[in-house]
Z-matrix of the N, CA and C atoms (Angstrom, degrees):
N
C 1 1.476
C 2 1.525 1 108.81
N 3 1.314 2 115.33 1 -46.44
C 4 1.455 3 119.90 2 -176.37
C 5 1.548 4 110.08 3 -65.31
N 6 1.326 5 117.24 4 -36.48
C 7 1.434 6 122.16 5 179.01
C 8 1.519 7 111.07 6 -66.01
N 9 1.348 8 117.14 7 -42.55
C 10 1.468 9 120.57 8 178.50
C 11 1.509 10 110.69 9 -62.94
N 12 1.308 11 117.99 10 -39.05
C 13 1.480 12 119.58 11 179.90
C 14 1.512 13 109.36 12 -66.99
N 15 1.310 14 119.94 13 -38.71
C 16 1.450 15 122.93 14 178.60
C 17 1.546 16 110.56 15 -64.11
N 18 1.333 17 117.09 16 -43.79
C 19 1.479 18 122.83 17 -179.64
C 20 1.560 19 107.98 18 -63.44
N 21 1.330 20 116.21 19 -43.54
C 22 1.459 21 119.51 20 -179.96
C 23 1.539 22 111.51 21 -61.98
N 24 1.309 23 115.91 22 -43.50
C 25 1.488 24 120.31 23 178.29
C 26 1.502 25 111.53 24 -65.35
N 27 1.312 26 118.20 25 -39.48
C 28 1.461 27 121.85 26 -179.38
C 29 1.531 28 109.62 27 -66.75
N 30 1.314 29 116.69 28 -44.37
C 31 1.480 30 121.28 29 178.63
C 32 1.542 31 110.45 30 -62.40
N 33 1.323 32 115.63 31 -45.52
C 34 1.460 33 120.51 32 179.45
C 35 1.526 34 110.84 33 -61.05
N 36 1.313 35 118.14 34 -44.93
C 37 1.472 36 121.85 35 179.93
C 38 1.532 37 109.66 36 -63.27
N 39 1.328 38 118.15 37 -40.05
C 40 1.445 39 121.30 38 179.24
C 41 1.521 40 111.42 39 -63.83
N 42 1.326 41 117.00 40 -44.05
C 43 1.458 42 121.23 41 -179.65
C 44 1.569 43 109.46 42 -64.35
N 45 1.308 44 117.06 43 -43.16
C 46 1.468 45 121.14 44 177.93
C 47 1.541 46 109.85 45 -59.92
N 48 1.304 47 117.49 46 -44.11
C 49 1.471 48 120.23 47 179.73
C 50 1.516 49 110.97 48 -63.64
N 51 1.321 50 118.95 49 -42.67
C 52 1.471 51 121.00 50 177.77
C 53 1.529 52 110.99 51 -62.13
N 54 1.299 53 118.14 52 -43.62
C 55 1.480 54 121.93 53 179.57
C 56 1.502 55 109.30 54 -63.33
N 57 1.311 56 118.27 55 -46.67
C 58 1.467 57 120.36 56 179.42
C 59 1.512 58 111.53 57 -64.35
N 60 1.303 59 119.30 58 -38.52
C 61 1.471 60 121.62 59 178.68
C 62 1.505 61 110.45 60 -63.48
N 63 1.336 62 117.12 61 -43.77
C 64 1.462 63 119.64 62 177.96
C 65 1.519 64 112.55 63 -64.37
N 66 1.300 65 117.60 64 -42.60
C 67 1.472 66 120.95 65 178.33
C 68 1.518 67 110.92 66 -65.16
N 69 1.324 68 117.43 67 -39.95
C 70 1.452 69 118.89 68 -178.56
C 71 1.536 70 111.05 69 -68.22
N 72 1.341 71 118.05 70 -32.93
C 73 1.468 72 120.81 71 176.58
C 74 1.521 73 109.67 72 -63.46
N 75 1.325 74 115.51 73 -44.84
C 76 1.486 75 118.55 74 179.62
C 77 1.504 76 109.96 75 -64.85
N 78 1.334 77 116.96 76 -45.12
C 79 1.476 78 120.07 77 178.78
C 80 1.498 79 110.71 78 -61.34
N 81 1.361 80 118.74 79 -43.05
C 82 1.443 81 120.97 80 177.76
C 83 1.532 82 110.30 81 -59.36
N 84 1.316 83 118.79 82 -44.92
C 85 1.457 84 121.03 83 -178.49
C 86 1.522 85 109.29 84 -60.76
N 87 1.313 86 116.44 85 -47.34
C 88 1.445 87 119.00 86 -176.69
C 89 1.513 88 112.94 87 -72.08
N 90 1.327 89 117.39 88 -27.33
C 91 1.470 90 118.53 89 178.75
C 92 1.477 91 111.94 90 -77.20
N 93 1.335 92 119.78 91 -13.77
C 94 1.460 93 122.38 92 177.74
C 95 1.514 94 110.15 93 -103.69
N 96 1.301 95 117.06 94 41.42
C 97 1.471 96 119.96 95 178.15
C 98 1.513 97 108.38 96 -84.04
N 99 1.329 98 116.01 97 129.62
C 100 1.440 99 124.11 98 176.57
C 101 1.548 100 107.29 99 -104.22
N 102 1.293 101 116.51 100 120.63
C 103 1.486 102 119.85 101 178.03
C 104 1.533 103 109.75 102 -74.66
N 105 1.340 104 114.99 103 124.82
C 106 1.437 105 121.34 104 178.55
C 107 1.532 106 107.98 105 -84.22
N 108 1.330 107 114.44 106 138.50
C 109 1.470 108 120.84 107 175.38
C 110 1.519 109 106.00 108 -114.99
N 111 1.322 110 117.90 109 132.56
C 112 1.450 111 121.71 110 177.74
C 113 1.528 112 108.76 111 -63.73
N 114 1.328 113 115.98 112 133.14
C 115 1.464 114 123.29 113 177.11
C 116 1.538 115 112.83 114 87.89
N 117 1.315 116 117.52 115 -4.82
C 118 1.491 117 120.25 116 -179.37
C 119 1.508 118 109.89 117 -107.13
N 120 1.336 119 117.63 118 140.53
C 121 1.453 120 121.34 119 177.69
C 122 1.526 121 111.12 120 -78.08
N 123 1.326 122 114.95 121 136.87
C 124 1.469 123 122.61 122 176.99
C 125 1.508 124 108.29 123 -123.35
N 126 1.345 125 116.40 124 152.90
C 127 1.486 126 120.59 125 -176.07
C 128 1.515 127 109.67 126 -120.87
N 129 1.336 128 114.73 127 132.15
C 130 1.452 129 123.51 128 171.77
C 131 1.532 130 107.12 129 -105.44
N 132 1.323 131 116.48 130 -173.24
C 133 1.454 132 120.85 131 178.29
C 134 1.541 133 111.32 132 -68.78
N 135 1.350 134 117.54 133 -24.47
C 136 1.454 135 121.23 134 -170.51
C 137 1.515 136 115.83 135 -119.94
N 138 1.352 137 116.26 136 -19.71
C 139 1.460 138 119.60 137 -176.96
C 140 1.513 139 110.64 138 -158.65
N 141 1.314 140 115.81 139 161.47
C 142 1.449 141 121.94 140 170.70
C 143 1.529 142 107.09 141 -102.00
N 144 1.301 143 116.79 142 151.81
C 145 1.459 144 118.35 143 177.35
C 146 1.536 145 109.62 144 -145.05
N 147 1.321 146 113.97 145 154.30
C 148 1.451 147 122.70 146 174.65
C 149 1.509 148 107.11 147 -134.46
N 150 1.337 149 115.78 148 128.11
C 151 1.472 150 119.65 149 173.98
C 152 1.538 151 105.41 150 -95.61
N 153 1.293 152 116.02 151 116.58
C 154 1.462 153 121.44 152 -176.51
C 155 1.531 154 111.74 153 -82.19
N 156 1.333 155 116.46 154 -34.36
C 157 1.450 156 119.32 155 177.17
C 158 1.511 157 109.07 156 -161.86
N 159 1.322 158 115.48 157 157.75
C 160 1.488 159 121.80 158 175.79
C 161 1.543 160 103.63 159 -152.04
N 162 1.307 161 114.56 160 110.55
C 163 1.472 162 118.02 161 -179.72
C 164 1.492 163 112.24 162 -153.74
N 165 1.338 164 113.87 163 165.22
C 166 1.459 165 121.76 164 178.70
C 167 1.534 166 109.02 165 -80.10
N 168 1.340 167 115.18 166 134.67
C 169 1.478 168 120.09 167 176.70
C 170 1.509 169 108.93 168 -125.10
N 171 1.294 170 116.14 169 154.85
C 172 1.469 171 120.15 170 -179.61
C 173 1.541 172 112.37 171 -75.39
N 174 1.339 173 115.21 172 -34.63
C 175 1.484 174 120.25 173 176.76
C 176 1.508 175 108.20 174 -157.94
N 177 1.309 176 114.34 175 161.67
C 178 1.464 177 120.21 176 174.58
C 179 1.532 178 107.82 177 -146.77
N 180 1.325 179 115.44 178 123.95
C 181 1.449 180 121.65 179 179.17
C 182 1.544 181 112.22 180 52.35
N 183 1.339 182 114.93 181 35.45
C 184 1.434 183 120.21 182 178.88
C 185 1.548 184 114.13 183 85.79
N 186 1.318 185 115.87 184 -5.26
C 187 1.460 186 119.94 185 180.00
C 188 1.534 187 108.97 186 -89.38
N 189 1.345 188 115.33 187 128.17
C 190 1.460 189 122.90 188 178.82
C 191 1.526 190 105.57 189 -116.92
N 192 1.330 191 115.43 190 140.37
C 193 1.480 192 120.44 191 -179.95
C 194 1.519 193 110.42 192 -62.37
N 195 1.315 194 117.02 193 150.05
C 196 1.468 195 122.35 194 177.40
C 197 1.532 196 107.57 195 -67.32
N 198 1.338 197 116.96 196 157.05
C 199 1.500 198 119.76 197 177.86
C 200 1.525 199 109.48 198 -54.69
N 201 1.324 200 114.41 199 138.31
C 202 1.475 201 120.77 200 180.00
C 203 1.532 202 112.62 201 82.20
N 204 1.325 203 117.55 202 7.72
C 205 1.460 204 122.31 203 179.63
C 206 1.511 205 110.04 204 -128.65
N 207 1.333 206 115.72 205 161.52
C 208 1.433 207 121.80 206 172.10
C 209 1.512 208 109.94 207 -126.64
N 210 1.320 209 116.57 208 155.45
C 211 1.445 210 121.33 209 -175.79
C 212 1.544 211 108.53 210 -105.42
N 213 1.343 212 116.72 211 117.45
C 214 1.444 213 123.47 212 178.15
C 215 1.529 214 108.22 213 -97.16
N 216 1.313 215 117.46 214 129.03
C 217 1.473 216 123.88 215 177.42
C 218 1.549 217 107.78 216 -110.58
N 219 1.355 218 115.34 217 123.88
C 220 1.456 219 121.12 218 179.33
C 221 1.521 220 108.71 219 -116.75
N 222 1.295 221 116.95 220 125.13
C 223 1.504 222 123.21 221 179.56
C 224 1.517 223 106.41 222 -105.14
N 225 1.330 224 116.55 223 119.91
C 226 1.476 225 121.71 224 -172.39
C 227 1.536 226 111.56 225 -137.48
N 228 1.306 227 115.95 226 141.95
C 229 1.469 228 122.41 227 170.15
C 230 1.504 229 107.80 228 -115.91
N 231 1.358 230 115.89 229 133.13
C 232 1.468 231 121.54 230 178.40
C 233 1.534 232 106.24 231 -123.38
N 234 1.335 233 118.20 232 136.13
C 235 1.441 234 124.21 233 -179.84
C 236 1.513 235 109.24 234 -126.47
N 237 1.364 236 115.40 235 126.02
C 238 1.432 237 121.25 236 179.92
C 239 1.494 238 112.99 237 -64.41
N 240 1.365 239 117.51 238 132.01
C 241 1.478 240 121.75 239 176.28
C 242 1.493 241 112.90 240 -125.22
N 243 1.307 242 117.51 241 -9.96
C 244 1.486 243 122.42 242 -178.36
C 245 1.537 244 107.59 243 -73.08
N 246 1.320 245 118.62 244 157.51
C 247 1.471 246 122.44 245 -176.15
C 248 1.492 247 113.45 246 -68.74
N 249 1.318 248 119.55 247 -9.17
C 250 1.467 249 122.55 248 177.43
C 251 1.524 250 108.59 249 -141.65
N 252 1.311 251 116.72 250 169.69
C 253 1.461 252 120.36 251 178.77
C 254 1.530 253 109.43 252 -61.67
N 255 1.326 254 114.69 253 143.86
C 256 1.456 255 120.42 254 -176.57
C 257 1.558 256 108.62 255 -121.81
N 258 1.327 257 116.60 256 133.90
C 259 1.475 258 117.50 257 176.16
C 260 1.532 259 109.83 258 -73.33
N 261 1.314 260 115.37 259 132.11
C 262 1.459 261 121.12 260 -177.41
C 263 1.544 262 106.20 261 -114.81
N 264 1.308 263 115.76 262 143.64
C 265 1.476 264 120.74 263 -178.66
C 266 1.527 265 109.09 264 -131.85
N 267 1.300 266 115.57 265 134.94
C 268 1.473 267 119.21 266 179.59
C 269 1.519 268 110.37 267 -61.20
N 270 1.333 269 117.41 268 -30.73
C 271 1.461 270 120.58 269 -176.23
C 272 1.560 271 112.79 270 -80.74
N 273 1.341 272 115.26 271 5.47
C 274 1.481 273 117.68 272 169.56
C 275 1.531 274 109.87 273 -73.25
N 276 1.324 275 115.22 274 -17.91
C 277 1.498 276 121.57 275 178.95
C 278 1.509 277 108.41 276 -104.19
N 279 1.306 278 117.65 277 139.80
C 280 1.466 279 122.23 278 176.00
C 281 1.504 280 110.38 279 -153.28
N 282 1.326 281 114.69 280 162.02
C 283 1.472 282 120.91 281 173.54
C 284 1.531 283 107.53 282 -112.62
N 285 1.359 284 114.00 283 149.09
C 286 1.451 285 118.50 284 172.54
C 287 1.540 286 107.79 285 -146.72
N 288 1.298 287 114.41 286 178.16
C 289 1.479 288 119.31 287 -176.37
C 290 1.523 289 111.23 288 -112.94
N 291 1.311 290 117.41 289 30.57
C 292 1.476 291 125.32 290 179.59
C 293 1.534 292 114.17 291 65.84
N 294 1.345 293 118.54 292 2.79
C 295 1.444 294 118.84 293 174.94
C 296 1.513 295 110.87 294 -97.90
N 297 1.350 296 116.78 295 -11.59
C 298 1.435 297 124.10 296 -178.35
C 299 1.543 298 112.61 297 61.02
N 300 1.350 299 116.78 298 16.20
C 301 1.468 300 119.39 299 177.59
C 302 1.499 301 112.46 300 -83.13
N 303 1.304 302 117.25 301 -33.15
C 304 1.466 303 119.22 302 -178.64
C 305 1.535 304 109.90 303 -138.90
N 306 1.302 305 115.11 304 124.95
C 307 1.465 306 120.38 305 177.56
C 308 1.521 307 105.16 306 -102.06
N 309 1.296 308 115.77 307 134.51
C 310 1.480 309 123.97 308 178.54
C 311 1.495 310 108.90 309 -105.96
N 312 1.331 311 116.28 310 121.97
C 313 1.454 312 122.51 311 -174.09
C 314 1.518 313 108.88 312 -97.69
N 315 1.349 314 116.14 313 153.82
C 316 1.471 315 119.65 314 179.18
C 317 1.525 316 110.43 315 -65.02
N 318 1.342 317 115.55 316 152.58
C 319 1.484 318 119.22 317 174.52
C 320 1.546 319 108.38 318 -70.65
N 321 1.328 320 116.08 319 146.58
C 322 1.475 321 117.99 320 177.81
C 323 1.516 322 110.67 321 -66.55
N 324 1.327 323 114.49 322 160.48
C 325 1.475 324 120.92 323 -177.91
C 326 1.523 325 110.70 324 -59.81
N 327 1.337 326 116.70 325 130.65
C 328 1.479 327 121.05 326 175.56
C 329 1.519 328 108.56 327 -74.15
N 330 1.307 329 115.46 328 147.78
C 331 1.427 330 120.44 329 178.26
C 332 1.550 331 108.98 330 -61.54
N 333 1.294 332 116.57 331 139.83
C 334 1.482 333 123.67 332 178.03
C 335 1.534 334 112.88 333 65.85
N 336 1.329 335 117.78 334 24.93
C 337 1.463 336 119.24 335 175.60
C 338 1.518 337 108.62 336 -129.41
N 339 1.344 338 113.31 337 84.88
C 340 1.456 339 121.83 338 -175.46
C 341 1.528 340 112.32 339 -66.52
N 342 1.374 341 117.14 340 -19.66
C 343 1.444 342 118.37 341 -179.25
C 344 1.522 343 113.31 342 -74.05
N 345 1.337 344 117.01 343 -16.01
C 346 1.462 345 120.70 344 179.35
C 347 1.537 346 107.60 345 -80.99
N 348 1.351 347 114.25 346 146.57
C 349 1.464 348 119.89 347 179.74
C 350 1.538 349 109.40 348 -65.74
N 351 1.352 350 117.32 349 127.27
C 352 1.452 351 119.57 350 175.98
C 353 1.530 352 110.65 351 -68.07
N 354 1.349 353 115.14 352 162.44
C 355 1.449 354 118.61 353 178.45
C 356 1.523 355 112.43 354 -59.93
N 357 1.337 356 115.98 355 -35.42
C 358 1.479 357 122.55 356 -179.82
C 359 1.519 358 109.04 357 -150.18
N 360 1.302 359 116.55 358 140.36
C 361 1.453 360 121.46 359 175.40
C 362 1.527 361 109.13 360 -157.38
N 363 1.346 362 116.35 361 162.06
C 364 1.478 363 121.26 362 178.10
C 365 1.506 364 108.92 363 -99.24
N 366 1.315 365 117.26 364 138.47
C 367 1.461 366 123.37 365 179.70
C 368 1.511 367 108.99 366 -120.53
N 369 1.356 368 116.70 367 100.34
C 370 1.465 369 119.98 368 179.03
C 371 1.532 370 111.94 369 -73.86
N 372 1.291 371 116.19 370 158.05
C 373 1.469 372 122.03 371 178.29
C 374 1.514 373 108.68 372 -57.34
N 375 1.330 374 115.82 373 132.03
C 376 1.464 375 122.67 374 177.09
C 377 1.544 376 114.97 375 84.71
N 378 1.325 377 117.30 376 -12.45
C 379 1.469 378 119.41 377 179.31
C 380 1.512 379 110.20 378 -89.08
N 381 1.327 380 115.17 379 140.72
C 382 1.478 381 121.77 380 177.53
C 383 1.496 382 110.25 381 -112.15
N 384 1.304 383 115.88 382 141.53
C 385 1.481 384 123.19 383 177.95
C 386 1.520 385 107.07 384 -129.00
N 387 1.320 386 117.52 385 127.55
C 388 1.464 387 120.91 386 175.78
C 389 1.520 388 107.32 387 -110.98
N 390 1.340 389 115.74 388 129.77
C 391 1.460 390 121.34 389 -176.56
C 392 1.521 391 111.12 390 -140.39
N 393 1.320 392 113.15 391 166.82
C 394 1.465 393 122.75 392 171.98
C 395 1.535 394 107.22 393 -110.86
N 396 1.324 395 115.95 394 135.38
C 397 1.456 396 122.29 395 170.55
C 398 1.532 397 106.99 396 -114.25
N 399 1.320 398 115.93 397 138.54
C 400 1.467 399 121.45 398 177.07
C 401 1.515 400 108.95 399 -116.43
N 402 1.331 401 116.26 400 136.96
C 403 1.450 402 122.78 401 175.50
C 404 1.509 403 108.43 402 -126.51
N 405 1.318 404 115.92 403 134.09
C 406 1.479 405 120.23 404 172.69
C 407 1.512 406 107.77 405 -101.62
N 408 1.333 407 115.61 406 115.11
C 409 1.476 408 122.75 407 -168.15
C 410 1.514 409 110.20 408 -120.71
N 411 1.345 410 119.86 409 132.90
C 412 1.469 411 119.94 410 175.62
C 413 1.499 412 110.11 411 -56.16
N 414 1.327 413 116.75 412 134.13
C 415 1.471 414 122.82 413 -178.36
C 416 1.513 415 112.96 414 -55.67
N 417 1.330 416 117.68 415 -34.03
C 418 1.434 417 122.12 416 -176.81
C 419 1.516 418 113.79 417 -75.27
N 420 1.343 419 118.03 418 -4.14
C 421 1.492 420 121.22 419 -177.95
C 422 1.514 421 109.38 420 -67.32
N 423 1.356 422 114.52 421 132.63
C 424 1.455 423 119.77 422 176.35
C 425 1.548 424 108.12 423 -119.78
N 426 1.305 425 115.67 424 165.48
C 427 1.472 426 121.82 425 179.66
C 428 1.531 427 111.30 426 53.26
N 429 1.307 428 117.72 427 45.35
C 430 1.457 429 122.71 428 -177.30
C 431 1.526 430 110.47 429 -74.74
N 432 1.370 431 113.48 430 136.22
C 433 1.461 432 121.29 431 -179.63
C 434 1.513 433 109.90 432 -132.93
N 435 1.338 434 116.51 433 135.26
C 436 1.476 435 121.94 434 169.62
C 437 1.521 436 107.47 435 -91.04
N 438 1.339 437 116.83 436 134.00
C 439 1.474 438 121.78 437 -172.06
C 440 1.512 439 113.34 438 -131.17
N 441 1.321 440 115.68 439 148.96
C 442 1.454 441 123.96 440 165.34
C 443 1.529 442 105.17 441 -136.33
N 444 1.329 443 117.84 442 129.31
C 445 1.447 444 121.73 443 179.01
C 446 1.537 445 108.00 444 -117.90
N 447 1.335 446 114.51 445 126.81
C 448 1.471 447 119.47 446 177.40
C 449 1.527 448 109.32 447 -74.54
N 450 1.344 449 115.75 448 124.38
C 451 1.457 450 121.69 449 175.31
C 452 1.521 451 106.77 450 -136.97
N 453 1.323 452 117.82 451 121.52
C 454 1.462 453 120.42 452 -176.30
C 455 1.545 454 109.79 453 -89.75
N 456 1.333 455 115.01 454 -178.14
C 457 1.467 456 121.18 455 -177.14
C 458 1.511 457 113.01 456 -59.72
N 459 1.318 458 118.07 457 -26.53
C 460 1.470 459 122.22 458 179.81
C 461 1.527 460 111.72 459 -91.21
N 462 1.358 461 116.18 460 13.34
C 463 1.455 462 123.35 461 -178.98
C 464 1.545 463 113.05 462 62.07
N 465 1.352 464 115.46 463 23.54
C 466 1.450 465 118.32 464 175.19
C 467 1.516 466 108.45 465 -82.91
N 468 1.311 467 116.87 466 134.30
C 469 1.449 468 121.31 467 -175.04
C 470 1.531 469 109.53 468 -92.63
N 471 1.315 470 114.90 469 132.04
C 472 1.460 471 120.56 470 174.56
C 473 1.488 472 110.28 471 -101.40
N 474 1.319 473 117.44 472 -136.11
C 475 1.486 474 121.15 473 -176.82
C 476 1.523 475 110.47 474 -80.01
N 477 1.327 476 113.15 475 153.44
C 478 1.462 477 122.26 476 169.83
C 479 1.514 478 108.42 477 -105.01
N 480 1.343 479 116.17 478 121.36
C 481 1.469 480 121.79 479 178.32
C 482 1.519 481 106.84 480 -96.89
N 483 1.330 482 117.95 481 128.29
C 484 1.450 483 121.24 482 -173.93
C 485 1.540 484 111.28 483 -135.85
N 486 1.314 485 114.81 484 132.63
C 487 1.449 486 123.01 485 174.75
C 488 1.533 487 108.36 486 -113.79
N 489 1.308 488 116.33 487 112.62
C 490 1.468 489 120.09 488 178.51
C 491 1.528 490 109.34 489 -75.85
N 492 1.304 491 116.32 490 122.07
C 493 1.478 492 120.88 491 -175.57
C 494 1.538 493 112.94 492 -99.81
N 495 1.312 494 116.66 493 -28.61
C 496 1.479 495 120.27 494 179.90
C 497 1.500 496 110.63 495 -132.09
């Protein structure tokens, strides 16, 4: 009987610790939110970036948003600051509506449109790349935010960079 009670308490304590560790990770991530300002340079662990503009457009390169959606165009420059080339991915950037229920990813690069951010590219130290990202967002979305979250190779989360759009 005494052994069962000890095992029950140990299991309960372990579960509580795991839950608290998970919650504290989420709280840490959200507490390290850096507000992005348009036109201002911001620094991550691997690169600096400046968002030049973020606005709704009627069309881009012949692409028109589906009914009930709007097309957001984001103009961004990223400059490598890490001591070696860093792989960059378009899907490191996403939009959400502050509920974290649905993340909206950028549209992939259109054929023959070099100004759009490629799905993946290498960013060497000192090199700057300026690209366009397009997002197709439901018109009814409120409290829209553009985000970049630092995650290193060990899946450790750094700062969350957020630009409030609405």
